[in-house]
C-alpha positions as CSV (number, residue, x, y, z in Angstrom):
1,S,0.0,0.0,0.0
2,V,1.3,3.4,-1.0
3,G,2.8,5.4,1.9
4,Q,2.4,2.5,4.3
5,G,-1.4,2.7,4.1
6,G,-1.9,6.4,4.6
7,P,-5.6,7.5,4.4
8,K,-5.0,9.5,1.2
9,C,-2.3,7.2,-0.2
10,P,-4.1,4.4,-2.1
11,S,-2.8,1.2,-3.7
12,W,-2.6,1.5,-7.5
13,D,-3.3,-1.2,-10.0
14,C,-2.8,-1.3,-13.7
15,G,-5.8,-0.7,-15.9
16,G,-4.3,-2.6,-18.8
17,R,-5.9,-5.3,-21.0
18,G,-4.8,-8.9,-21.4
19,G,-1.5,-10.3,-22.7
20,G,0.6,-8.8,-19.9
21,G,0.5,-5.4,-21.6
22,C,-1.0,-2.1,-20.5
23,A,-3.7,0.1,-21.9
24,G,-1.0,1.8,-23.8
25,Q,1.2,-0.6,-25.6
26,I,-0.2,1.0,-28.8
27,R,2.8,1.0,-31.1
28,G,6.3,-0.4,-31.7
29,L,9.6,0.8,-30.6
30,C,10.4,3.7,-33.0
31,E,11.5,7.3,-32.5
32,T,8.3,8.7,-34.0
33,D,6.2,6.6,-31.6
34,I,7.6,8.2,-28.4
35,I,4.8,9.9,-26.5
36,S,5.4,13.6,-26.1
37,T,2.2,14.8,-24.2
38,V,-0.7,13.3,-22.3
39,E,-3.9,15.2,-21.4
40,F,-7.3,14.2,-19.9
41,N,-10.3,16.3,-21.0
42,H,-12.4,18.2,-18.4
43,T,-14.6,15.2,-17.5
44,G,-11.9,12.6,-17.6
45,E,-13.9,10.5,-20.1
46,L,-11.4,11.1,-22.9
47,L,-7.6,11.0,-22.8
48,A,-5.4,12.3,-25.6
49,T,-1.8,11.5,-26.3
50,G,0.5,13.1,-28.9
51,D,3.7,11.6,-30.2
52,K,6.9,12.6,-32.0
53,G,5.4,11.4,-35.3
54,G,2.7,14.1,-35.2
55,R,-0.1,11.8,-34.3
56,V,-2.8,12.2,-31.7
57,V,-4.4,9.1,-30.2
58,I,-7.6,9.6,-28.2
59,F,-8.8,7.0,-25.7
60,Q,-12.4,6.9,-24.4
61,R,-13.4,5.5,-21.1
62,E,-15.8,2.6,-21.6
63,P,-19.0,2.5,-19.5
64,E,-19.1,0.3,-16.4
65,S,-19.8,-3.3,-17.1
66,K,-23.3,-4.7,-16.2
67,N,-21.6,-7.9,-15.0
68,A,-19.3,-5.9,-12.7
69,P,-21.1,-2.6,-11.9
70,H,-18.6,-1.6,-9.3
71,S,-15.6,-1.8,-11.6
72,Q,-14.3,1.2,-13.3
73,G,-14.5,1.5,-17.1
74,E,-11.4,0.7,-19.2
75,Y,-9.9,3.2,-21.6
76,D,-10.0,2.0,-25.2
77,V,-8.7,3.7,-28.4
78,Y,-11.5,6.1,-29.6
79,S,-9.8,7.8,-32.5
80,T,-6.3,8.3,-34.1
81,F,-5.4,11.0,-36.5
82,Q,-2.4,12.8,-38.0
83,S,-2.2,16.2,-36.5
84,H,1.0,17.7,-37.8
85,E,3.4,16.9,-40.7
86,P,7.1,17.7,-41.0
87,E,7.6,21.1,-42.6
88,F,10.5,23.2,-43.9
89,D,11.1,26.9,-43.3
90,Y,12.8,28.0,-46.6
91,L,13.6,31.4,-45.3
92,K,15.6,30.1,-42.4
93,S,16.6,26.7,-43.9
94,L,15.1,25.1,-40.9
95,E,13.3,21.8,-40.5
96,I,10.1,22.0,-38.4
97,E,9.4,18.7,-36.6
98,E,6.0,17.1,-36.6
99,K,6.3,16.3,-32.9
100,I,3.2,17.3,-30.8
101,N,4.5,19.5,-27.9
102,K,1.2,20.0,-26.1
103,I,-2.5,19.1,-26.3
104,K,-5.2,21.1,-24.5
105,W,-8.9,20.2,-24.5
106,L,-11.5,23.0,-24.8
107,P,-14.5,22.9,-22.4
108,Q,-17.3,21.0,-24.1
109,Q,-20.0,23.3,-25.5
110,N,-22.1,20.7,-27.4
111,A,-22.1,17.1,-28.4
112,A,-18.7,17.5,-30.2
113,H,-15.3,17.7,-28.5
114,S,-12.6,20.1,-29.4
115,L,-8.8,20.2,-28.7
116,L,-5.8,22.3,-29.5
117,S,-2.6,20.6,-30.6
118,T,0.8,22.3,-31.3
119,N,4.2,21.5,-32.6
120,D,7.1,23.9,-32.5
121,K,5.4,26.5,-34.7
122,T,1.8,25.8,-35.6
123,I,-1.3,25.4,-33.4
124,K,-4.3,23.5,-34.7
125,L,-7.9,23.3,-33.5
126,W,-9.6,20.0,-34.0
127,K,-13.2,19.0,-33.7
128,I,-14.2,15.4,-32.8
129,T,-17.7,14.3,-33.6
130,E,-19.7,11.0,-33.6
131,R,-22.0,9.8,-36.3
132,D,-24.2,6.7,-35.7
133,K,-27.1,7.4,-38.2
134,R,-27.2,8.0,-41.9
135,P,-30.0,9.4,-44.1
136,E,-31.5,7.0,-46.6
137,G,-34.3,7.3,-49.2
138,Y,-33.3,10.4,-51.2
139,N,-35.6,11.3,-54.1
140,L,-32.9,12.4,-56.6
141,K,-29.9,10.3,-55.5
142,D,-29.3,6.6,-55.5
143,E,-27.7,4.6,-52.7
144,E,-24.2,5.4,-53.9
145,G,-25.0,9.1,-53.9
146,K,-25.2,9.6,-57.7
147,L,-28.0,11.6,-59.3
148,K,-30.8,9.5,-60.6
149,D,-32.3,9.9,-64.1
150,L,-35.2,12.3,-63.4
151,S,-37.5,10.4,-65.8
152,T,-37.3,7.4,-63.4
153,V,-38.5,9.4,-60.4
154,T,-42.3,8.8,-60.3
155,S,-43.1,9.3,-56.6
156,L,-41.9,11.3,-53.7
157,Q,-40.5,9.7,-50.6
158,V,-39.4,11.1,-47.2
159,P,-35.8,10.4,-46.4
160,V,-35.3,8.6,-43.1
161,L,-32.4,8.2,-40.6
162,K,-31.1,4.7,-40.4
163,P,-28.7,3.4,-37.7
164,M,-25.1,2.7,-38.8
165,D,-21.9,1.7,-37.1
166,L,-20.5,4.4,-35.0
167,M,-18.0,6.7,-36.9
168,V,-15.7,9.1,-35.1
169,E,-14.9,12.0,-37.4
170,V,-12.0,14.3,-36.7
171,S,-11.9,17.5,-38.7
172,P,-9.4,20.5,-38.6
173,R,-11.3,23.6,-37.8
174,R,-8.6,26.3,-37.6
175,V,-4.9,26.6,-38.0
176,F,-3.0,29.3,-36.0
177,A,0.3,29.8,-37.7
178,N,3.1,32.4,-38.0
179,G,2.7,33.5,-34.4
180,H,6.1,32.4,-33.1
181,T,9.7,32.9,-34.0
182,Y,10.9,30.4,-31.5
183,H,9.7,27.0,-30.4
184,I,6.3,26.8,-28.7
185,N,6.7,25.1,-25.3
186,S,3.1,25.5,-23.9
187,I,-0.4,26.4,-24.7
188,S,-3.2,27.2,-22.2
189,V,-7.0,27.7,-22.7
190,N,-8.4,30.6,-20.8
191,S,-11.4,30.2,-18.4
192,D,-13.4,32.7,-20.6
193,C,-13.5,29.8,-23.2
194,E,-12.8,32.3,-25.9
195,T,-9.1,32.9,-25.8
196,Y,-5.9,30.9,-25.3
197,M,-2.2,31.7,-25.0
198,S,0.9,30.1,-26.5
199,A,4.4,30.6,-25.2
200,D,7.8,30.2,-26.8
201,D,11.3,30.9,-25.4
202,L,10.9,34.7,-25.4
203,R,7.3,35.6,-26.1
204,I,3.8,34.8,-25.0
205,N,0.9,35.4,-27.4
206,L,-2.8,35.7,-26.8
207,W,-5.2,34.3,-29.4
208,H,-8.9,34.3,-29.9
209,L,-10.2,30.9,-30.8
210,A,-12.2,32.4,-33.8
211,V,-9.3,34.5,-35.2
212,T,-6.4,32.7,-36.9
213,D,-4.6,35.6,-38.7
214,R,-3.5,37.6,-35.7
215,S,-2.5,37.3,-32.1
216,F,-1.6,39.8,-29.4
217,N,1.8,39.7,-27.8
218,I,1.3,39.9,-24.1
219,V,4.9,39.1,-22.9
220,D,8.1,39.8,-24.6
221,I,11.4,39.3,-22.8
222,K,13.6,39.4,-25.9
223,P,16.5,41.9,-25.2
224,A,17.6,44.5,-27.8
225,N,20.9,42.6,-28.0
226,M,20.6,38.8,-27.9
227,E,24.0,38.7,-26.2
228,D,22.3,40.2,-23.1
229,L,19.9,37.2,-22.9
230,T,20.0,35.7,-19.4
231,E,16.8,33.6,-19.2
232,V,14.0,32.1,-21.3
233,I,10.4,31.3,-20.8
234,T,9.9,27.5,-20.0
235,A,6.2,27.2,-19.3
236,S,3.0,29.2,-18.9
237,E,-0.6,28.7,-17.8
238,F,-3.8,30.6,-17.2
239,H,-5.4,30.8,-13.8
240,P,-8.3,28.3,-13.7
241,H,-10.9,30.9,-12.5
242,H,-9.6,34.4,-13.2
243,C,-9.4,35.0,-16.9
244,N,-7.1,38.0,-16.4
245,L,-4.3,36.1,-14.5
246,F,-1.6,33.9,-15.9
247,V,1.8,32.7,-14.7
248,Y,5.0,31.9,-16.6
249,S,8.1,30.2,-15.4
250,S,11.7,30.8,-16.4
251,S,15.0,29.0,-16.8
252,K,16.3,30.9,-13.7
253,G,13.7,29.2,-11.5
254,S,11.4,32.2,-11.0
255,L,7.6,32.5,-11.5
256,R,6.0,35.6,-12.7
257,L,2.3,36.2,-12.1
258,C,0.8,38.7,-14.6
259,D,-2.5,40.6,-14.6
260,M,-3.8,41.5,-18.1
261,R,-5.9,44.2,-16.6
262,A,-2.8,46.2,-15.7
263,A,-1.4,46.7,-19.2
264,A,-1.7,45.4,-22.7
265,L,2.0,44.2,-22.6
266,C,2.6,42.3,-19.3
267,D,6.3,42.9,-19.2
268,K,5.9,44.1,-15.6
269,H,4.7,41.2,-13.5
270,S,2.3,41.6,-10.6
271,K,4.1,39.1,-8.4
272,L,7.5,37.4,-8.6
273,F,7.9,34.0,-6.9
274,E,11.5,33.2,-6.3
275,E,13.4,31.2,-3.8
276,P,16.7,32.8,-2.6
277,E,19.7,30.6,-3.4
278,D,21.7,29.0,-0.6
279,P,25.3,30.1,-1.3
280,S,26.6,26.9,0.5
281,N,24.9,24.7,-2.1
282,R,26.0,26.7,-5.2
283,S,27.8,24.7,-7.9
284,F,28.4,24.7,-11.6
285,F,25.0,23.0,-12.1
286,S,22.9,25.3,-9.9
287,E,21.4,27.3,-12.7
288,I,20.6,24.3,-14.9
289,I,18.9,22.3,-12.1
290,S,16.9,25.4,-10.9
291,S,15.2,25.8,-14.3
292,V,11.5,25.3,-14.0
293,S,10.3,22.7,-16.5
294,D,6.6,22.8,-15.7
295,V,4.1,25.0,-13.8
296,K,0.5,24.0,-12.9
297,F,-2.2,25.9,-11.0
298,S,-4.1,23.9,-8.4
299,H,-7.8,23.2,-9.2
300,S,-8.7,25.7,-6.4
301,G,-6.5,28.4,-8.0
302,R,-4.8,29.1,-4.6
303,Y,-1.5,27.3,-5.3
304,M,1.0,26.6,-8.0
305,L,3.0,23.5,-8.5
306,T,6.4,23.7,-10.2
307,R,9.0,21.1,-11.2
308,D,12.7,21.7,-11.5
309,Y,15.3,19.0,-12.1
310,L,15.5,17.6,-8.5
311,T,12.4,18.9,-6.8
312,V,8.7,19.7,-7.0
313,K,7.5,22.8,-5.1
314,V,4.1,24.1,-4.0
315,W,3.7,27.9,-4.0
316,D,1.0,29.9,-2.3
317,L,-0.2,32.8,-4.5
318,N,-0.1,35.0,-1.3
319,M,3.5,34.2,-0.5
320,E,6.2,35.2,-2.9
321,A,9.4,34.8,-0.8
322,R,9.6,31.1,-0.8
323,P,7.7,27.9,-1.7
324,L,5.1,26.6,0.8
325,E,6.3,23.0,0.4
326,T,9.4,21.4,-1.3
327,Y,9.6,17.7,-2.1
328,Q,12.8,15.9,-3.2
329,V,12.1,13.8,-6.3
330,H,15.4,12.0,-6.7
331,D,17.9,13.7,-4.4
332,Y,20.2,10.6,-4.8
333,L,21.1,12.1,-8.3
334,R,22.8,15.2,-6.7
335,S,26.1,13.4,-6.7
336,K,25.7,12.3,-10.3
337,L,25.1,15.7,-11.9
338,C,28.4,15.6,-13.7
339,S,27.6,12.4,-15.7
340,L,24.0,13.6,-16.2
341,Y,25.3,16.8,-17.7
342,E,27.6,14.8,-20.0
343,N,24.7,12.6,-21.3
344,D,22.3,15.6,-21.5
345,C,19.9,14.1,-19.1
346,I,20.2,17.1,-16.9
347,F,18.2,19.1,-19.5
348,D,15.2,16.7,-19.4
349,K,11.9,18.5,-18.9
350,F,9.7,16.7,-16.4
351,E,6.1,17.6,-15.9
352,C,4.0,17.5,-12.8
353,A,0.3,17.0,-11.9
354,W,-2.2,17.6,-9.1
355,N,-4.9,15.2,-8.1
356,G,-8.5,16.3,-8.2
357,S,-8.6,17.5,-4.6
358,D,-5.1,19.2,-4.7
359,S,-4.0,16.9,-1.8
360,V,-1.5,14.7,-3.8
361,I,1.0,15.7,-6.4
362,M,2.8,13.5,-9.0
363,T,5.8,13.7,-11.2
364,G,8.1,11.4,-13.1
365,A,11.7,10.3,-12.7
366,Y,14.2,7.9,-14.3
367,N,14.1,4.1,-14.6
368,N,10.4,4.4,-15.4
369,F,9.8,5.5,-11.9
370,F,7.2,8.1,-10.9
371,R,6.7,9.8,-7.6
372,M,3.7,10.7,-5.5
373,F,3.7,13.1,-2.5
374,D,0.7,13.4,-0.1
375,R,0.6,16.9,1.1
376,N,-1.5,16.1,4.2
377,T,0.5,13.1,5.6
378,K,3.8,14.2,4.1
379,R,4.2,10.6,2.9
380,D,5.7,9.8,-0.5
381,V,6.1,6.8,-2.7
382,T,8.1,5.7,-5.7
383,L,6.2,3.5,-8.2
384,E,7.3,1.9,-11.4
385,A,5.6,1.8,-14.8
386,S,6.9,-1.2,-16.7
387,R,5.4,-4.0,-18.6
388,E,7.5,-6.6,-16.7
389,S,6.1,-5.6,-13.3
390,S,2.6,-4.3,-14.3
391,K,0.3,-7.0,-15.4
392,P,-3.4,-6.1,-15.7
393,R,-4.9,-5.6,-12.2
394,A,-1.6,-6.2,-10.5
395,V,-1.1,-3.9,-7.5
396,L,2.0,-1.7,-7.9
397,K,4.7,-2.3,-5.2
398,P,6.6,0.7,-3.9
399,R,10.2,0.9,-5.1
400,R,13.2,2.2,-3.3
401,V,16.5,3.5,-4.6
402,C,19.5,2.6,-2.5
403,V,22.5,5.0,-2.4
404,G,24.9,2.9,-0.4
405,G,25.2,0.7,2.7
406,K,22.7,-2.0,3.5
407,R,20.3,-3.0,0.7
408,R,16.9,-4.6,1.1
409,R,15.9,-7.4,-1.3
410,D,13.8,-5.2,-3.7
411,D,16.0,-2.1,-3.5
412,I,17.6,-0.9,-6.7
413,S,21.1,0.7,-6.6
414,V,21.4,4.3,-7.8
415,D,24.3,3.0,-10.1
416,S,22.0,0.6,-11.9
417,L,19.2,3.2,-12.8
418,D,18.4,3.3,-16.5
419,F,18.5,6.9,-17.6
420,T,17.1,6.1,-21.1
421,K,13.8,5.1,-19.4
422,K,12.3,8.4,-18.2
423,I,8.8,9.4,-17.3
424,L,8.5,13.0,-18.5
425,H,4.7,13.2,-19.2
426,T,2.0,12.4,-16.6
427,A,-1.7,13.3,-16.2
428,W,-4.3,12.9,-13.4
429,H,-8.0,12.4,-13.9
430,P,-9.7,15.7,-12.9
431,T,-12.0,14.1,-10.3
432,E,-11.0,10.4,-9.7
433,N,-7.8,8.6,-8.8
434,I,-6.9,7.5,-12.3
435,I,-3.5,8.5,-13.7
436,A,-1.9,8.2,-17.1
437,I,1.8,7.7,-17.4
438,A,3.8,8.0,-20.6
439,A,6.9,5.8,-20.6
440,T,8.7,6.2,-23.9
441,N,6.2,4.7,-26.4
442,N,3.9,3.0,-23.8
443,L,0.9,4.6,-22.1
444,Y,0.1,3.2,-18.7
445,I,-3.2,3.8,-17.1
446,F,-3.4,3.1,-13.3
447,Q,-6.4,3.4,-11.0
448,D,-6.7,3.5,-7.3
449,K,-7.6,0.0,-6.1
450,V,-9.0,1.3,-2.8
451,N,-11.1,3.8,-4.7
452,S,-12.5,1.3,-7.1
453,D,-13.5,-1.1,-4.3
454,M,-15.3,1.7,-2.5
455,H,-17.6,2.7,-5.4
């Protein structure tokens, strides 16, 4: 049991299907198949993944089985489509990858679903609709849709809708291009449901969902002389309730909360969240490991969660001087920063996620490990997402990394960690204890075993 059976720390089991695989062994081992983003929609009924090949795969949660009414529904493939293709910028002689950097769902307004997907340069709005009926009995068309010979039409008939096999249709609605000089690292839909923002290394743009040919630049940190550049934007997000507030993080480890009511260009932040550096801990790697790779507002809107290389931190919007809570993700790597720098792992960008009640946070690590921290009990746990140890319905066992000295039987030595297996992308169901973990080209879906037994 996670966290030695804490009240808010459940056991997790794998929601995979048969054959020893998980609900995500969807493709073979290929560079283009590596999952690059994972995102639940606002109800949690749909889960979207994007990969380096420019594809989006949408999973839908199946309804509860009549034979087992208390079991939670599985997630099955709902639709797959090619979102982006590789492009070439002839003016800059630059190849633009098809890799999906981020996916964001729009709040559902009608029967259709909508999502935004982006690669380095272009954002696209997609509409996902279902069709399970087709009209039959046209007067002027035959069954194949061809026009009939009008001389053969001797009577009028009323067309009727006939049931057909369910078809999921994905159609491109809008393309938002030419808004960024640098690579887009994040997109965020505003709570007004009309606008969204996109951020690259030096600028943040505000878009209207109905207007594709222009955007408004709301943050620009590009210096007049690029040699004076000291930091870049790493992530940004709108406040979940206040449409005028947004936050962006930087490679220097700071967070800037901006209010769009103050000025059209939010170069002057309303609040700066920054932890003073401890001079005794300063090293060559200090700036690199302090860079914030992800920032997420809590569902309540009161807190912010950030991830840097070694820690996750919870910030209170009312306290700028230091984080409210700091959790060590893999402190045992502090002595290995030199080798991690040499193999470029120190530049990995890990994401973080809140659970639905903002009481537990989750983030990824190496060796296909992911970490959970209970904010109430202060307990934490390391779990592993791997096909070998995660058969369907198998309860995950907590893992422990041993730095030196005595080792327990199931401990893994820090020297035998596999740094090619890294969990960068995670997502938490908005209301239930269901999590999605992207491990290279595999998607694992785990659910809280205690939670499912209680329903």
